[in-house]
Structures are given as structure tokens and as C-alpha cells.
N, CA, C and O atoms as CSV, one atom per row, in Angstrom:
chain,resi,resn,atom,element,x,y,z
A,1,MET,N,N,-42.369,85.694,-96.563
A,1,MET,CA,C,-41.019,85.165,-96.240
A,1,MET,C,C,-40.419,86.043,-95.093
A,1,MET,O,O,-40.776,87.208,-94.920
A,2,THR,N,N,-39.566,85.468,-94.387
A,2,THR,CA,C,-38.931,86.146,-93.269
A,2,THR,C,C,-37.837,87.106,-93.692
A,2,THR,O,O,-36.958,86.719,-94.461
A,3,GLN,N,N,-37.856,88.328,-93.225
A,3,GLN,CA,C,-36.805,89.266,-93.451
A,3,GLN,C,C,-35.572,88.985,-92.717
A,3,GLN,O,O,-35.597,88.384,-91.643
A,4,PRO,N,N,-34.446,89.419,-93.289
A,4,PRO,CA,C,-33.149,89.103,-92.557
A,4,PRO,C,C,-33.084,89.462,-91.136
A,4,PRO,O,O,-32.538,88.691,-90.346
A,5,ASN,N,N,-33.644,90.671,-90.713
A,5,ASN,CA,C,-33.579,91.080,-89.306
A,5,ASN,C,C,-34.486,90.034,-88.477
A,5,ASN,O,O,-34.216,89.731,-87.315
A,6,GLU,N,N,-35.567,89.522,-89.173
A,6,GLU,CA,C,-36.353,88.509,-88.431
A,6,GLU,C,C,-35.632,87.220,-88.274
A,6,GLU,O,O,-35.832,86.499,-87.297
A,7,TRP,N,N,-34.733,86.897,-89.293
A,7,TRP,CA,C,-33.957,85.728,-89.118
A,7,TRP,C,C,-33.027,85.856,-87.917
A,7,TRP,O,O,-32.827,84.873,-87.205
A,8,ASP,N,N,-32.401,87.134,-87.645
A,8,ASP,CA,C,-31.554,87.307,-86.543
A,8,ASP,C,C,-32.302,87.124,-85.277
A,8,ASP,O,O,-31.763,86.554,-84.328
A,9,ALA,N,N,-33.501,87.571,-85.210
A,9,ALA,CA,C,-34.301,87.456,-84.097
A,9,ALA,C,C,-34.605,85.993,-83.698
A,9,ALA,O,O,-34.556,85.581,-82.538
A,10,ALA,N,N,-34.939,85.217,-84.834
A,10,ALA,CA,C,-35.313,83.892,-84.656
A,10,ALA,C,C,-34.058,83.043,-84.178
A,10,ALA,O,O,-34.193,82.134,-83.360
A,11,VAL,N,N,-32.943,83.353,-84.680
A,11,VAL,CA,C,-31.653,82.721,-84.308
A,11,VAL,C,C,-31.385,83.019,-82.839
A,11,VAL,O,O,-31.019,82.100,-82.108
A,12,ASP,N,N,-31.536,84.179,-82.395
A,12,ASP,CA,C,-31.360,84.607,-81.031
A,12,ASP,C,C,-32.314,83.948,-80.185
A,12,ASP,O,O,-31.933,83.605,-79.066
A,13,GLU,N,N,-33.524,83.712,-80.550
A,13,GLU,CA,C,-34.571,83.018,-79.803
A,13,GLU,C,C,-34.244,81.605,-79.707
A,13,GLU,O,O,-34.438,81.025,-78.639
A,14,ALA,N,N,-33.749,80.964,-80.754
A,14,ALA,CA,C,-33.394,79.517,-80.808
A,14,ALA,C,C,-32.300,79.345,-79.769
A,14,ALA,O,O,-32.388,78.440,-78.939
A,15,VAL,N,N,-31.223,80.224,-79.786
A,15,VAL,CA,C,-30.081,80.036,-78.968
A,15,VAL,C,C,-30.450,80.269,-77.438
A,15,VAL,O,O,-30.033,79.559,-76.523
A,16,ALA,N,N,-31.261,81.321,-77.298
A,16,ALA,CA,C,-31.760,81.531,-75.901
A,16,ALA,C,C,-32.568,80.338,-75.352
A,16,ALA,O,O,-32.467,80.019,-74.167
A,17,ALA,N,N,-33.352,79.693,-76.193
A,17,ALA,CA,C,-34.165,78.580,-75.754
A,17,ALA,C,C,-33.292,77.344,-75.400
A,17,ALA,O,O,-33.776,76.407,-74.764
A,18,CYS,N,N,-32.026,77.351,-75.809
A,18,CYS,CA,C,-31.132,76.317,-75.510
A,18,CYS,C,C,-30.027,76.895,-74.562
A,18,CYS,O,O,-28.879,76.453,-74.586
A,19,ASP,N,N,-30.406,77.856,-73.765
A,19,ASP,CA,C,-29.539,78.392,-72.650
A,19,ASP,C,C,-28.218,78.769,-73.239
A,19,ASP,O,O,-27.196,78.487,-72.614
A,20,GLY,N,N,-28.148,79.421,-74.461
A,20,GLY,CA,C,-26.937,79.950,-75.049
A,20,GLY,C,C,-26.123,78.876,-75.679
A,20,GLY,O,O,-25.042,79.232,-76.148
A,21,ASP,N,N,-26.441,77.680,-75.767
A,21,ASP,CA,C,-25.654,76.606,-76.330
A,21,ASP,C,C,-25.859,76.567,-77.916
A,21,ASP,O,O,-26.888,76.064,-78.365
A,22,MET,N,N,-24.993,77.038,-78.669
A,22,MET,CA,C,-25.255,77.149,-80.096
A,22,MET,C,C,-25.328,75.784,-80.731
A,22,MET,O,O,-26.098,75.609,-81.676
A,23,ARG,N,N,-24.515,74.729,-80.236
A,23,ARG,CA,C,-24.553,73.412,-80.696
A,23,ARG,C,C,-25.891,72.812,-80.429
A,23,ARG,O,O,-26.423,72.135,-81.309
A,24,ALA,N,N,-26.481,73.011,-79.272
A,24,ALA,CA,C,-27.834,72.455,-78.966
A,24,ALA,C,C,-28.802,73.165,-79.831
A,24,ALA,O,O,-29.721,72.492,-80.298
A,25,ALA,N,N,-28.728,74.491,-80.127
A,25,ALA,CA,C,-29.680,75.141,-81.021
A,25,ALA,C,C,-29.580,74.608,-82.337
A,25,ALA,O,O,-30.627,74.425,-82.957
A,26,LEU,N,N,-28.390,74.304,-82.909
A,26,LEU,CA,C,-28.284,73.791,-84.190
A,26,LEU,C,C,-28.910,72.367,-84.326
A,26,LEU,O,O,-29.513,71.981,-85.327
A,27,CYS,N,N,-28.691,71.625,-83.184
A,27,CYS,CA,C,-29.209,70.242,-83.122
A,27,CYS,C,C,-30.702,70.320,-83.154
A,27,CYS,O,O,-31.292,69.557,-83.919
A,28,ALA,N,N,-31.399,71.179,-82.390
A,28,ALA,CA,C,-32.820,71.318,-82.329
A,28,ALA,C,C,-33.407,71.811,-83.682
A,28,ALA,O,O,-34.524,71.436,-84.040
A,29,VAL,N,N,-32.640,72.665,-84.443
A,29,VAL,CA,C,-33.066,73.070,-85.764
A,29,VAL,C,C,-33.017,71.830,-86.744
A,29,VAL,O,O,-33.956,71.584,-87.501
A,30,LEU,N,N,-31.869,71.064,-86.686
A,30,LEU,CA,C,-31.802,69.941,-87.540
A,30,LEU,C,C,-32.858,68.818,-87.266
A,30,LEU,O,O,-33.366,68.183,-88.190
A,31,ILE,N,N,-33.139,68.622,-86.054
A,31,ILE,CA,C,-34.190,67.671,-85.649
A,31,ILE,C,C,-35.514,68.163,-86.128
A,31,ILE,O,O,-36.308,67.345,-86.591
A,32,ALA,N,N,-35.836,69.492,-86.055
A,32,ALA,CA,C,-37.069,70.035,-86.447
A,32,ALA,C,C,-37.216,69.894,-87.907
A,32,ALA,O,O,-38.272,69.481,-88.384
A,33,ASN,N,N,-36.166,70.231,-88.667
A,33,ASN,CA,C,-36.088,70.059,-90.063
A,33,ASN,C,C,-36.396,68.653,-90.570
A,33,ASN,O,O,-37.212,68.437,-91.466
A,34,ALA,N,N,-35.678,67.688,-89.927
A,34,ALA,CA,C,-35.926,66.253,-90.287
A,34,ALA,C,C,-37.352,65.897,-90.038
A,34,ALA,O,O,-37.917,65.155,-90.842
A,35,TYR,N,N,-37.990,66.362,-88.988
A,35,TYR,CA,C,-39.441,66.075,-88.674
A,35,TYR,C,C,-40.264,66.657,-89.738
A,35,TYR,O,O,-41.145,65.965,-90.247
A,36,LEU,N,N,-40.064,67.846,-90.118
A,36,LEU,CA,C,-40.923,68.520,-91.086
A,36,LEU,C,C,-40.742,67.882,-92.490
A,36,LEU,O,O,-41.701,67.753,-93.250
A,37,THR,N,N,-39.504,67.494,-92.805
A,37,THR,CA,C,-39.270,66.778,-94.113
A,37,THR,C,C,-40.049,65.450,-94.041
A,37,THR,O,O,-40.755,65.145,-95.001
A,38,ALA,N,N,-39.972,64.682,-93.026
A,38,ALA,CA,C,-40.617,63.552,-92.996
A,38,ALA,C,C,-42.189,63.711,-93.037
A,38,ALA,O,O,-42.906,62.911,-93.638
A,39,GLU,N,N,-42.653,64.784,-92.365
A,39,GLU,CA,C,-44.140,65.014,-92.426
A,39,GLU,C,C,-44.572,65.457,-93.841
A,39,GLU,O,O,-45.685,65.151,-94.269
A,40,VAL,N,N,-43.731,66.146,-94.535
A,40,VAL,CA,C,-44.038,66.469,-95.916
A,40,VAL,C,C,-44.064,65.215,-96.780
A,40,VAL,O,O,-44.957,65.031,-97.608
A,41,GLU,N,N,-43.140,64.419,-96.588
A,41,GLU,CA,C,-43.073,63.124,-97.344
A,41,GLU,C,C,-44.381,62.275,-97.027
A,41,GLU,O,O,-44.972,61.721,-97.954
A,42,ARG,N,N,-44.799,62.180,-95.809
A,42,ARG,CA,C,-45.871,61.450,-95.354
A,42,ARG,C,C,-47.190,62.023,-96.050
A,42,ARG,O,O,-48.008,61.273,-96.582
A,43,LEU,N,N,-47.319,63.306,-96.007
A,43,LEU,CA,C,-48.433,63.938,-96.558
A,43,LEU,C,C,-48.435,63.837,-98.107
A,43,LEU,O,O,-49.508,63.666,-98.686
A,44,MET,N,N,-47.378,63.926,-98.735
A,44,MET,CA,C,-47.230,63.709,-100.175
A,44,MET,C,C,-47.649,62.347,-100.605
A,44,MET,O,O,-48.268,62.194,-101.658
A,45,ASP,N,N,-47.324,61.319,-99.802
A,45,ASP,CA,C,-47.701,59.999,-100.048
A,45,ASP,C,C,-49.243,59.792,-99.776
A,45,ASP,O,O,-49.912,58.952,-100.378
A,46,ALA,N,N,-49.717,60.604,-98.853
A,46,ALA,CA,C,-51.243,60.471,-98.572
A,46,ALA,C,C,-52.097,61.007,-99.708
A,46,ALA,O,O,-53.198,60.522,-99.970
A,47,VAL,N,N,-51.546,62.047,-100.390
A,47,VAL,CA,C,-52.355,62.667,-101.476
A,47,VAL,C,C,-52.439,61.630,-102.611
A,47,VAL,O,O,-51.441,61.021,-102.998
A,48,SER,N,N,-53.634,61.458,-103.116
A,48,SER,CA,C,-53.836,60.434,-104.197
A,48,SER,C,C,-53.239,60.897,-105.408
A,48,SER,O,O,-53.128,62.110,-105.589
A,49,TYR,N,N,-52.813,60.015,-106.324
A,49,TYR,CA,C,-52.296,60.205,-107.522
A,49,TYR,C,C,-53.291,60.955,-108.401
A,49,TYR,O,O,-52.913,61.898,-109.096
A,50,GLY,N,N,-54.543,60.552,-108.376
A,50,GLY,CA,C,-55.670,61.247,-109.143
A,50,GLY,C,C,-55.846,62.673,-108.731
A,50,GLY,O,O,-56.126,63.530,-109.570
A,51,PHE,N,N,-55.684,62.964,-107.412
A,51,PHE,CA,C,-56.008,64.304,-106.963
A,51,PHE,C,C,-54.964,65.218,-107.510
A,51,PHE,O,O,-55.273,66.342,-107.904
A,52,THR,N,N,-53.750,64.779,-107.546
A,52,THR,CA,C,-52.633,65.580,-108.112
A,52,THR,C,C,-52.533,65.454,-109.636
A,52,THR,O,O,-51.698,66.132,-110.234
A,53,ARG,N,N,-53.346,64.616,-110.292
A,53,ARG,CA,C,-53.386,64.413,-111.695
A,53,ARG,C,C,-52.016,63.958,-112.148
A,53,ARG,O,O,-51.588,64.295,-113.252
A,54,GLY,N,N,-51.330,63.210,-111.330
A,54,GLY,CA,C,-50.006,62.698,-111.682
A,54,GLY,C,C,-48.844,63.565,-111.786
A,54,GLY,O,O,-47.758,63.191,-112.229
A,55,LYS,N,N,-49.129,64.833,-111.327
A,55,LYS,CA,C,-48.077,65.823,-111.429
A,55,LYS,C,C,-47.339,65.880,-110.114
A,55,LYS,O,O,-47.876,65.670,-109.026
A,56,THR,N,N,-46.035,66.186,-110.301
A,56,THR,CA,C,-45.129,66.343,-109.100
A,56,THR,C,C,-44.600,67.702,-109.246
A,56,THR,O,O,-44.234,68.139,-110.337
A,57,SER,N,N,-44.555,68.446,-108.039
A,57,SER,CA,C,-44.007,69.749,-108.041
A,57,SER,C,C,-42.625,69.706,-108.387
A,57,SER,O,O,-41.959,68.700,-108.144
A,58,PRO,N,N,-42.109,70.773,-108.967
A,58,PRO,CA,C,-40.674,70.949,-109.260
A,58,PRO,C,C,-39.814,70.698,-108.126
A,58,PRO,O,O,-38.809,70.002,-108.272
A,59,THR,N,N,-40.133,71.226,-106.959
A,59,THR,CA,C,-39.397,70.962,-105.732
A,59,THR,C,C,-39.336,69.485,-105.379
A,59,THR,O,O,-38.256,68.979,-105.074
A,60,ARG,N,N,-40.436,68.793,-105.411
A,60,ARG,CA,C,-40.436,67.438,-105.059
A,60,ARG,C,C,-39.640,66.587,-106.025
A,60,ARG,O,O,-38.932,65.659,-105.633
A,61,ALA,N,N,-39.778,66.942,-107.359
A,61,ALA,CA,C,-39.124,66.259,-108.393
A,61,ALA,C,C,-37.580,66.392,-108.151
A,61,ALA,O,O,-36.881,65.382,-108.231
A,62,ALA,N,N,-37.031,67.615,-107.858
A,62,ALA,CA,C,-35.688,67.770,-107.624
A,62,ALA,C,C,-35.241,67.015,-106.369
A,62,ALA,O,O,-34.166,66.415,-106.397
A,63,ALA,N,N,-35.972,67.012,-105.319
A,63,ALA,CA,C,-35.681,66.223,-104.134
A,63,ALA,C,C,-35.523,64.844,-104.456
A,63,ALA,O,O,-34.542,64.210,-104.068
A,64,MET,N,N,-36.469,64.324,-105.170
A,64,MET,CA,C,-36.433,62.868,-105.634
A,64,MET,C,C,-35.108,62.504,-106.360
A,64,MET,O,O,-34.502,61.461,-106.118
A,65,LYS,N,N,-34.702,63.414,-107.250
A,65,LYS,CA,C,-33.522,63.216,-108.054
A,65,LYS,C,C,-32.282,63.311,-107.117
A,65,LYS,O,O,-31.328,62.555,-107.301
A,66,PHE,N,N,-32.284,64.180,-106.171
A,66,PHE,CA,C,-31.242,64.345,-105.165
A,66,PHE,C,C,-31.087,63.055,-104.281
A,66,PHE,O,O,-29.996,62.628,-103.901
A,67,GLU,N,N,-32.256,62.505,-104.008
A,67,GLU,CA,C,-32.140,61.288,-103.110
A,67,GLU,C,C,-31.700,60.038,-103.785
A,67,GLU,O,O,-31.322,59.082,-103.107
A,68,GLU,N,N,-31.730,59.992,-105.126
A,68,GLU,CA,C,-31.182,58.862,-105.878
A,68,GLU,C,C,-29.732,58.726,-105.841
A,68,GLU,O,O,-29.182,57.805,-106.444
């Protein structure tokens, strides 16, 4: 897991990549998060029910409840 000082460096890097525009940096992070969320959902759907033995991870179960 990333340490707090590494988070600061990552934030600085994201803002610098957006020419100092904090709003653009936040937008880029939100877009990346949406893409990764969609990718996880796609991959979860691709994994067969038998392979997972019908089990859902606690994180996925919580996300499914949240979406309802």
C-alpha cells in the first residue's frame, strides 16, 4: 500500500501532468477510477460462476448492495 508521503508525490505528479490545474487533475482521477471500476466489473462478469464456486468477495457484495 502507498505510504502518505508517496500519496503527496502522486498528487503533485497528477497536478503537474495537468499543468497545475487541480480541477483537471481531479477530473483525470475520476475518469481513471470510472474506467478501472468498469474494468473490474467486466472481469468479474468474465469469471465463471464455477471457477469462483459461487462465492462473491466481501468487497463485491458490499458494492452490489450499495448499487441497489
